[in-house]
C-alpha positions in Angstrom: 0.6 -19.7 -6.7 -3.3 -20.6 -7.2 -5.2 -18.0 -9.7 -8.7 -16.2 -8.7 -11.1 -16.9 -11.4 -12.7 -13.9 -10.4 -11.8 -10.3 -11.6 -12.8 -9.2 -8.0 -12.3 -11.7 -5.0 -14.6 -9.8 -2.5 -13.6 -12.2 0.1 -10.0 -11.1 0.0 -11.0 -7.3 0.2 -13.3 -7.7 3.3 -10.2 -9.4 4.7 -7.9 -6.6 4.1 -10.2 -3.7 4.4 -10.9 -5.2 8.2 -7.6 -5.6 9.0 -6.2 -2.0 7.7 -9.0 -0.1 9.3 -8.7 -1.6 13.3 -5.0 -1.1 12.5 -5.4 2.7 11.3 -7.3 2.8 14.5 -5.5 1.8 17.8 -2.0 3.2 15.7 -3.4 6.5 15.2 -4.4 6.7 19.2 -0.9 6.3 20.1 -0.4 10.3 18.8 -3.3 11.6 20.6 -2.5 9.3 24.2 1.6 10.2 23.9 1.5 13.3 25.3 -0.2 11.8 28.5 2.1 8.6 28.9 4.9 10.9 29.3 3.7 12.5 31.9 2.5 9.3 33.9 6.1 7.7 33.6 7.5 10.9 33.8 9.8 10.5 30.6 11.9 12.6 29.0 11.3 13.2 24.9 14.1 10.8 23.9 13.1 7.6 26.8 9.8 8.4 25.7 10.9 8.0 21.6 11.0 4.5 22.3 7.6 3.8 22.5 7.8 4.6 19.2 11.2 3.1 18.4 10.9 -0.1 19.2 7.2 -0.9 17.1 9.1 0.0 14.4 11.7 -2.3 15.1 9.0 -4.9 15.7 7.9 -4.1 12.6 11.0 -4.9 10.7 12.2 -7.1 11.8 9.0 -8.9 10.7 9.2 -7.5 7.3 12.6 -8.3 6.8 11.7 -12.0 7.1 8.3 -12.0 4.9 9.7 -13.9 2.1 10.3 -16.7 4.6 7.4 -16.6 6.6 5.1 -16.6 3.4 6.7 -19.4 1.8 5.9 -21.4 4.9 3.0 -20.5 6.0 -0.8 -20.2 4.9 -1.5 -16.6 4.8 -4.8 -16.5 6.0 -3.1 -18.1 9.3 -0.7 -15.0 9.5 -3.6 -12.8 9.3 -5.0 -14.5 12.6 -2.2 -14.3 14.5 -1.0 -10.8 13.2 -4.6 -9.6 14.5 -3.6 -11.3 17.8 -0.8 -10.3 18.8 -2.8 -6.3 17.7 -5.4 -7.4 20.4 -2.0 -8.3 23.3 0.0 -5.6 22.4 -2.6 -2.7 22.8 -4.3 -4.6 26.0 -0.8 -4.5 27.5 -0.1 -1.2 26.7 -3.0 0.3 28.4 -2.7 -2.3 31.7 1.3 -1.9 32.2 1.7 -0.6 35.5 4.7 0.7 34.1 6.9 1.6 31.4 9.1 -1.6 30.5 5.9 -4.4 31.1 4.3 -1.1 28.5 7.1 -1.7 25.9 6.4 -5.4 26.0 3.2 -4.5 24.3 4.6 -2.0 22.0 6.8 -4.8 20.7 3.6 -7.3 20.3 1.9 -4.5 18.6 4.9 -3.9 16.5 4.5 -7.9 15.0 1.1 -7.0 14.3 2.3 -3.9 12.2 4.5 -5.4 9.6 2.6 -8.4 9.2 -0.5 -6.7 8.8 0.8 -3.5 6.7 2.6 -6.4 3.9 -1.0 -8.7 4.0 -3.8 -6.3 4.1 -1.2 -4.8 0.7 -1.0 -8.2 -1.0 -5.1 -9.4 -0.4 -6.1 -6.2 -2.0 -3.8 -6.7 -5.1 -4.5 -9.9 -5.6 -8.5 -9.5 -5.1 -8.7 -7.4 -8.5 -7.0 -6.4 -11.6 -5.7 -3.9 -13.8 -7.9 -0.6 -13.7 -9.8 -1.9 -10.8 -6.3 -2.5 -8.4 -5.5 0.6 -7.9 -9.1 1.9 -7.3 -9.3 -1.2 -4.6 -6.1 -0.3 -3.3 -7.2 3.6 -2.9 -10.3 2.6 -1.1 -7.7 -0.1 1.3 -5.7 3.1 2.2 -9.0 4.7 2.4 -10.5 2.6 5.2 -6.7 3.6 7.1 -7.6 7.0 6.6 -10.9 7.0 8.1 -9.7 4.5 10.8 -7.7 8.0 11.4 -9.9 10.0 11.0 -12.6 8.3 14.1 -9.4 7.3 16.2 -8.1 10.8 18.1 -12.5 12.3 17.4 -12.7 8.6 19.8 -10.2 9.3 22.3 -11.5 13.1 22.6 -14.9 11.4 23.6 -13.6 8.9 26.0 -11.6 12.2 27.8 -14.2 13.6 27.6 -16.5 11.6 28.9 -13.5 11.2 32.3 -11.8 8.3 30.4 -7.7 8.5 30.6 -5.7 6.8 27.9 -5.6 3.7 29.5 -9.5 3.7 28.8 -8.9 4.9 25.4 -6.4 2.3 24.2 -8.4 -0.4 26.1 -11.6 0.4 24.5 -10.6 0.9 21.0 -8.7 -2.6 21.0 -12.1 -4.3 21.1 -11.8 -3.7 17.6 -9.2 -5.9 16.1 -10.6 -8.0 18.8 -13.9 -8.4 16.7 -11.4 -8.8 13.5 -9.9 -11.5 15.3 -13.0 -13.3 15.6 -14.5 -12.7 12.3 -11.2 -14.1 10.8 -11.5 -17.7 12.4 -15.6 -17.4 10.9 -15.0 -16.1 8.1 -12.5 -19.5 7.7 -15.5 -21.3 6.8 -16.5 -19.9 3.7 -15.4 -20.8 0.2 -11.9 -18.5 -0.4 -8.5 -19.1 -2.2 -6.0 -20.5 0.2 -3.9 -17.6 0.1 -1.2 -15.8 -1.5 2.4 -17.5 -1.5 5.6 -16.4 -3.2 6.8 -18.4 -5.8 10.7 -18.8 -5.3 11.7 -19.1 -8.6 10.1 -16.0 -9.8 10.7 -13.8 -6.9 14.7 -14.7 -7.6 13.7 -12.4 -11.1 13.9 -9.3 -8.7 16.8 -7.7 -8.8 17.0 -5.6 -5.2 19.6 -3.0 -7.4 17.1 -2.0 -10.2 14.4 -1.4 -7.7 15.9 0.6 -5.1 15.2 4.1 -5.5 11.8 3.1 -5.8 11.8 1.4 -2.5 13.1 4.0 -0.8 11.1 7.1 -2.4 8.4 4.5 -0.9 10.1 4.5 2.6 10.8 8.4 2.7 7.1 9.2 1.7 6.2 7.3 4.5 8.4 8.8 6.9 6.6 12.2 6.5 3.2 10.9 7.0 3.7 9.2 10.3 5.8 11.5 11.3 2.5 14.3 11.1 0.4 11.5 12.3 1.9 10.6 15.4 3.8 13.7 16.9 1.6 16.7 15.3 -0.7 16.8 18.8 2.6 16.9 20.4 4.0 19.8 18.5 0.7 21.8 18.6 0.0 21.5 22.4 4.0 21.4 23.5 5.3 24.2 21.0 2.0 26.2 20.2 0.3 25.9 23.6 -2.8 24.6 22.0 -5.5 23.0 23.7 -6.0 18.8 23.5 -9.4 19.4 22.0 -8.3 21.9 18.9 -5.1 19.6 18.6 -7.0 16.3 18.7 -9.1 18.8 15.7 -5.9 19.4 13.5 -4.7 15.6 13.4 -8.4 14.8 12.3 -8.4 17.5 9.8 -5.5 16.1 8.6 -6.8 12.1 8.6 -10.0 13.9 7.5 -8.3 15.2 4.1 -5.9 12.1 3.7 -9.5 9.9 3.9 -11.2 12.1 1.5 -8.3 12.1 -0.8 -8.5 8.2 -1.3 -11.4 8.0 -1.2 -11.6 10.0 -4.1 -9.2 7.4 -5.8 -11.0 4.2 -5.0 -14.2 6.2 -6.6 -13.4 8.1 -8.9 -10.6 6.9 -12.3 -7.9 9.5 -12.7 -6.1 8.5 -16.1 -2.7 10.3 -15.0 0.3 8.6 -15.4 1.2 6.6 -11.9 5.2 9.1 -12.0 3.0 12.2 -12.6 0.9 11.2 -10.0 3.1 10.5 -7.4 5.8 13.4 -8.1 2.9 15.9 -7.9 2.1 14.4 -4.1 5.4 14.6 -3.5 5.9 18.8 -4.2 2.2 19.5 -3.3 2.7 17.8 0.1 5.9 19.6 0.6 4.7 23.0 0.5 1.6 22.6 2.6 4.4 21.1 5.0 6.5 23.6 4.9 3.9 26.2 5.0 2.6 24.5 8.0 5.2 24.7 9.7 6.6 28.6 9.1 2.8 30.2 9.1 -0.4 28.1 10.4 -0.3 24.4 11.4 -3.7 24.4 9.9 -2.1 24.2 6.6 -0.8 20.5 7.7 -4.4 19.4 7.0 -3.6 20.0 3.4 -1.1 17.4 3.7 -3.2 14.9 4.1 -5.2 16.1 0.7 -2.1 15.3 -1.1 -0.3 12.5 0.2 -3.3 10.7 0.1 -3.1 8.6 -3.3 0.7 8.6 -2.8 0.9 5.3 -1.7 -2.3 3.8 -3.2 -0.8 4.4 -6.1 2.9 3.0 -5.3 1.9 -0.4 -4.5 -1.0 -0.5 -7.3 2.6 0.3 -9.8 4.0 -2.7 -7.8 1.5 -4.9 -8.6 0.4 -4.0 -11.9 4.0 -3.9 -13.2 5.4 -7.0 -11.3 2.4 -9.4 -11.2 1.7 -11.5 -8.6 4.6 -14.0 -8.1 6.7 -11.0 -7.6 5.2 -8.2 -6.3 4.6 -9.8 -2.8 8.8 -10.2 -2.6 9.0 -5.9 -3.3 6.7 -5.3 -1.1 8.5 -6.8 1.6 11.4 -4.9 0.5 9.1 -1.7 0.5 7.8 -2.5 3.9 10.6 -3.4 5.7 12.7 -0.2 4.5 9.7 1.7 5.4 10.1 0.4 9.1 13.6 1.0 9.2 12.7 4.8 8.1 10.0 5.1 10.5 12.4 3.5 13.4 15.1 5.9 12.5 12.7 8.8 12.2 11.6 8.0 16.2 14.8 7.9 17.3 16.0 11.2 16.0 13.1 13.0 16.5 13.3 11.6 20.0 16.8 12.6 20.4 16.6 16.0 18.1 13.7 16.8 20.2 15.5 17.0 23.8 18.8 19.0 21.7 17.2 21.4 19.8 13.4 21.5 20.4 10.3 19.3 18.8 9.7 22.4 15.9 13.2 22.1 14.6 12.9 18.2 15.1 10.1 18.1 12.8 11.6 19.8 9.7 13.0 15.8 9.2 9.0 15.2 7.9 10.1 17.9 4.4 13.9 16.7 4.8 12.1 13.3 3.5 9.8 14.9 1.1 13.2 16.1 -0.5 14.3 12.6 -0.9 10.8 11.5 -2.7 11.3 13.8 -4.9 14.8 13.3 -5.9 14.4 9.6 -6.3 11.3 10.6 -8.7 13.5 13.0 -11.1 16.2 10.5 -10.8 15.4 7.4 -11.8 11.8 5.7 -11.3 13.2 2.2 -12.6 9.9 -0.3 -11.7 9.0 -0.4 -14.9 12.2 -0.9 -16.4 13.1 -3.3 -14.4 9.9 -5.5 -14.9 10.6 -5.3 -18.5 14.0 -6.6 -17.9 13.0 -9.9 -16.0 9.6 -11.0 -17.4 
């Protein structure tokens, strides 16, 4: 693999930040418009959950084959390819006359979810070293946070101007289209050739030794995505809140997520990674439970406590395993988190029809309990790195 001469590679950071920003923008528009999609096509919760299920399934397939395509294809080319899938997928969803046709767009968007989710983390991790890496990764996921904040607000504004869910998704799809164009324009400037997995070094990574870490991160993502994708439906249906107030709560959650991640990007927090992850999971569980039992406004607090979990986990992978082995573990993390999200969407849809959405929402706290168990039981990534170095 070609090493970077600069401690910070600003071009890779630009690609990573732009890619995750537009991904967050269109991804988090799906939650606010989901109730209206159900109404448009007269779907049950179980059938409607396929909307999320298929995208997660497609993302899982991309992540599961990541080692194969990372070795064979230029990572910059796949970046453009996955952005194109995002544009085409969202465009098809917006104009689809029937639900089956919409699901074709969902699959295309799912391919983008899998590829971009992995590439932006790899790009950001390779763009910096040492203490700077965690800050760059926190800033990266801060981009997702601010996009998540803007997205429901943008949907609300479009609705208030007389638009519907189709126009909202179509307008937001313009953002990834611009990044797609940028990916070709910027390709003419000097930059690294891309991230390539070293097969020999990758074989030193044992899944048996790192699986608790992988399951831990995947379980956390399940809790975060559950809130991001179903909070509006939960507050509108179960609590009778208006569209505006429901979107306000979702925006508050993403605002807290953004503030937390940008704080980690700007300031240096010299605490052990395990302590940060454990604090994030325990405090997030507390806010989640209070939000379900007392007042949903407490769910906004989950955004703040969740904010630094994923960046810290990705930084731990990069710091302990290095540039040749880290993409392998990242691909496992992405694969299992996609499987977890896929399973969550399916279970929430089925359970909502059988026992109600309010009870199905307890899958979130359950996922956080799994995170805490993994952290307390065995945090083996550092041990694995030392044994294979």
